[in-house]
C-alpha positions as CSV (number, residue, x, y, z in Angstrom):
1,M,113.4,107.6,85.1
2,A,112.0,108.1,88.5
3,T,111.1,104.9,90.5
4,S,108.0,104.8,92.6
5,Q,108.9,106.2,96.0
6,S,107.1,107.9,98.8
7,C,109.0,110.6,100.6
8,G,106.5,111.6,103.4
9,I,107.2,115.3,103.0
10,T,105.0,118.4,103.1
11,F,106.3,121.5,101.4
12,W,105.9,125.0,102.8
13,S,108.2,127.3,100.9
14,Q,109.8,127.9,97.5
15,V,113.3,127.0,99.0
16,E,112.0,123.6,100.0
17,I,110.4,123.1,96.6
18,D,113.5,124.1,94.6
19,S,115.7,121.7,96.5
20,F,113.3,118.8,96.2
21,P,114.8,117.0,93.1
22,S,118.3,117.0,94.6
23,D,117.3,116.2,98.2
24,Y,114.9,113.4,97.2
25,P,115.8,112.0,93.8
26,G,113.3,109.5,92.4
27,C,110.5,110.6,94.8
28,T,107.1,110.3,93.1
29,E,104.8,110.6,96.1
30,I,104.8,113.5,98.7
31,S,102.6,114.2,101.7
32,G,101.3,117.6,100.9
33,L,101.7,121.2,99.5
34,Q,100.7,124.0,101.8
35,F,102.1,127.5,101.2
36,D,101.3,131.1,100.6
37,S,102.6,134.2,98.8
38,D,106.4,133.4,98.6
39,V,105.9,130.5,96.1
40,T,106.1,131.4,92.4
41,N,106.6,128.0,90.6
42,L,106.2,124.3,91.1
43,D,108.7,123.2,88.4
44,S,110.5,120.8,90.8
45,F,107.5,118.4,91.1
46,Y,107.7,117.1,87.5
47,N,108.1,113.4,88.7
48,V,105.4,113.5,91.4
49,T,102.3,111.4,90.6
50,K,100.6,111.3,94.0
51,I,100.0,113.5,97.0
52,S,98.9,111.5,100.0
53,G,97.7,114.5,102.0
54,N,96.3,118.0,101.3
55,V,97.1,120.7,98.8
56,N,96.6,124.3,99.8
57,L,97.7,126.8,97.1
58,C,97.2,130.4,98.3
59,S,99.6,132.6,96.4
60,S,98.9,135.5,94.1
61,N,102.5,135.2,92.8
62,L,102.0,131.6,91.5
63,V,101.5,132.2,87.8
64,D,102.2,128.7,86.4
65,I,101.6,125.2,87.7
66,S,103.7,123.4,85.2
67,G,105.5,120.7,87.3
68,L,102.2,119.1,88.3
69,E,101.4,117.8,84.9
70,N,102.1,114.1,86.0
71,L,100.0,114.3,89.2
72,D,97.1,112.0,89.0
73,S,95.7,111.7,92.6
74,I,95.4,113.7,95.7
75,S,94.1,111.8,98.8
76,G,93.2,114.9,100.9
77,F,91.5,118.2,100.2
78,V,92.5,120.8,97.6
79,I,92.2,124.6,98.2
80,L,93.0,127.0,95.3
81,Q,92.7,130.5,96.6
82,E,93.8,133.9,95.3
83,I,95.6,132.3,92.4
84,T,96.4,134.6,89.5
85,L,96.8,132.0,86.8
86,I,95.7,128.5,87.6
87,G,96.2,126.6,84.4
88,N,95.6,122.9,83.8
89,F,95.2,120.1,86.3
90,N,94.1,117.8,83.6
91,S,96.1,114.7,84.7
92,I,94.3,114.5,88.0
93,E,91.7,111.8,88.2
94,F,91.0,111.5,92.0
95,I,90.6,114.0,94.9
96,G,89.8,112.3,98.1
97,G,88.5,115.3,100.1
98,D,87.0,118.7,99.3
99,L,87.9,120.7,96.2
100,N,87.7,124.4,96.9
101,I,88.3,127.2,94.3
102,N,88.0,130.5,96.0
103,N,88.4,134.2,94.9
104,S,90.7,133.2,91.9
105,S,91.1,135.2,88.8
106,N,93.1,134.0,85.8
107,E,92.5,136.9,83.4
108,G,90.5,134.9,80.9
109,D,92.5,131.6,80.8
110,Q,90.6,128.5,81.7
111,I,91.3,126.3,84.6
112,D,91.0,122.6,83.6
113,F,90.2,119.4,85.4
114,T,89.5,117.5,82.2
115,N,90.1,114.0,83.5
116,L,89.0,114.4,87.1
117,Q,86.5,111.6,87.8
118,F,85.9,111.5,91.6
119,I,85.7,114.0,94.5
120,G,85.4,112.3,97.9
121,S,83.7,115.1,99.6
122,N,82.4,118.5,98.5
123,L,83.0,120.8,95.5
124,N,83.0,124.5,96.4
125,I,83.5,127.2,93.8
126,D,83.0,130.7,95.2
127,Y,83.2,134.1,93.6
128,N,85.7,133.9,90.7
129,P,85.0,137.3,89.0
130,G,85.6,137.2,85.3
131,I,87.5,133.9,85.5
132,I,86.0,132.5,82.2
133,D,83.0,133.1,80.0
134,S,81.7,129.6,80.4
135,F,82.6,127.4,83.4
136,N,82.8,124.0,81.7
137,I,85.8,122.1,83.1
138,F,84.5,119.0,84.8
139,N,83.2,116.8,81.9
140,A,84.7,113.5,83.1
141,L,83.5,113.9,86.7
142,D,81.0,111.1,87.5
143,S,80.8,111.0,91.3
144,I,80.9,113.5,94.2
145,D,80.3,112.0,97.6
146,G,79.3,115.3,99.1
147,F,77.6,118.3,97.8
148,I,78.1,120.9,95.0
149,N,78.1,124.6,96.0
150,I,78.9,127.0,93.1
151,S,78.8,130.8,93.1
152,L,79.8,132.5,89.8
153,T,79.6,136.0,88.5
154,N,79.2,136.9,84.8
155,S,79.9,133.3,83.7
156,N,77.7,130.5,82.3
157,L,77.8,127.2,84.1
158,E,78.0,124.3,81.6
159,G,79.1,120.7,81.6
160,F,79.1,118.2,84.4
161,N,77.3,115.9,82.0
162,Q,79.0,112.7,83.2
163,L,78.0,113.3,86.8
164,Q,75.7,110.7,88.2
165,K,75.9,111.1,91.9
166,T,76.0,114.0,94.4
167,E,74.0,114.7,97.5
168,R,73.0,118.3,97.0
169,L,73.4,121.1,94.5
170,S,73.4,124.8,95.3
171,F,74.0,127.6,92.8
172,Y,74.3,131.4,92.7
173,I,74.7,133.0,89.3
174,G,75.6,136.7,89.6
175,N,74.9,138.9,86.7
176,D,76.5,142.4,86.9
177,N,76.1,143.0,83.1
178,N,72.4,142.3,82.8
179,N,73.1,139.5,80.4
180,T,69.7,137.9,79.7
181,N,71.3,134.6,78.5
182,L,73.5,134.0,81.6
183,G,72.9,130.9,83.7
184,I,73.0,127.1,83.8
185,Q,73.2,125.9,80.3
186,N,73.3,122.3,79.0
187,A,74.5,120.9,82.3
188,F,74.0,117.9,84.7
189,N,72.2,115.9,82.0
190,N,73.3,112.5,83.4
191,L,72.4,113.1,87.0
192,I,69.6,110.7,88.0
193,S,68.7,111.7,91.6
194,T,69.8,114.0,94.4
195,N,68.5,115.3,97.7
196,Y,68.3,119.0,97.1
197,I,68.7,121.5,94.2
198,S,68.7,125.2,94.8
199,M,69.3,128.0,92.2
200,Y,69.4,131.7,92.9
201,G,69.7,133.9,89.8
202,G,70.8,137.2,91.4
203,S,69.5,139.8,88.9
204,G,68.0,136.9,86.9
205,A,69.5,133.8,85.3
206,V,68.4,131.2,82.8
207,L,68.0,127.5,83.5
208,N,68.4,126.0,80.0
209,N,68.3,122.4,78.7
210,S,69.7,121.0,82.0
211,F,69.0,118.1,84.4
212,S,67.3,116.2,81.7
213,S,67.8,112.7,83.3
214,I,67.0,113.5,86.9
215,S,63.9,111.6,88.0
216,T,63.9,112.1,91.8
217,I,64.7,115.0,94.1
218,H,64.2,113.6,97.6
219,E,63.9,116.9,99.5
220,Y,63.8,120.4,98.0
221,L,63.7,122.1,94.6
222,T,64.2,125.8,95.0
223,L,64.3,128.3,92.1
224,D,64.7,132.0,92.8
225,F,65.0,134.7,90.1
226,V,65.2,132.1,87.4
227,S,63.9,132.0,83.8
228,I,63.1,128.6,82.4
229,M,64.2,127.8,78.8
230,N,63.9,124.6,76.7
231,F,62.3,122.7,79.6
232,P,64.9,121.4,82.1
233,F,63.9,118.5,84.4
234,T,62.1,116.7,81.6
235,S,62.5,113.3,83.4
236,L,61.6,114.6,86.8
237,T,58.7,112.5,88.3
238,S,59.1,113.0,92.0
239,V,60.0,115.9,94.3
240,N,59.1,116.3,97.9
241,D,59.0,120.1,98.4
242,V,59.0,123.0,95.9
243,I,59.9,126.6,96.6
244,L,59.6,129.1,93.7
245,S,60.3,132.8,93.7
246,S,60.2,135.0,90.6
247,V,60.3,132.1,88.1
248,S,59.5,133.2,84.6
249,N,58.4,131.2,81.5
250,L,56.8,128.5,83.5
251,Q,53.0,128.4,83.5
252,S,52.6,125.0,85.2
253,L,54.9,122.7,87.1
254,T,53.8,119.9,84.8
255,D,55.2,121.9,81.9
256,L,58.4,120.2,83.1
257,N,56.8,116.7,83.1
258,S,53.2,115.8,83.0
259,N,53.8,112.9,85.4
260,L,55.5,115.1,88.0
261,N,54.4,114.2,91.6
262,I,55.0,117.0,94.2
263,T,54.4,116.3,97.8
264,N,54.4,119.9,99.0
265,I,54.5,123.4,97.4
266,L,56.0,125.4,100.3
267,A,56.1,128.8,98.6
268,V,55.4,130.5,95.4
269,C,56.6,134.1,96.0
270,R,56.3,137.4,94.1
271,R,53.5,135.9,92.0
272,K,50.1,134.8,93.0
273,A,50.1,131.1,93.8
274,N,47.0,130.4,91.7
275,E,48.8,131.8,88.6
276,L,51.2,128.9,88.7
277,R,49.3,125.7,88.3
278,V,50.4,122.5,89.9
279,G,48.7,120.3,87.3
280,K,46.9,120.6,84.0
């Protein structure tokens, strides 16, 4: 059995990774992982439980992350970029910096952060074409100290229903297949307040049964090319500024909540402003 030991090493190549168990027997904490296309497996890290620095996985040849199944915390940032098969990170509970998932495609298999509870900075997910049908992998996440920025194509965004805290949320939902039911579905239903929510639907996206507990948006609510379904924002009582553009299935902003107080409506575009009522 490995004893708790910090080795203070950052790994850059497959050769360094392969020699890790023999060079540092008993090591359970390393300083970082930063490498590119020569790395194909991480099997040698089966005893590692903590990374005290950053993780930057950028390798289209990395097809399996087994070896990280005992890793429970990463103190720095995490970048997953151009990964062919990401797999499961479901032992990780803590990420101290940003979590960035960029331009990854796993041919239908689902990435998984089932037990991740805390992100110390920002969550960025950007253009993962065809990665999964429904992006629903953060159901234990309850706190993000920064902002959420998610850009998906041809995938629903679901989950995040334990999340209580984040500063700002920004979404782009691309829809190349003209799927009329694509969008944010049954998500963020434990979030109580935030500074800013922005959603752009590309060719049109639904906002369905989401944000049901949020009472206050301190700055902006922006909806662009969005279709409202099953009344999201049912607890929303206060928002400072509202910007709406091509929002369908919403006759009045108080359809969301009859007690909604709006300080400013900055723009209602592609529809006459007097057709969308502020109150009853």
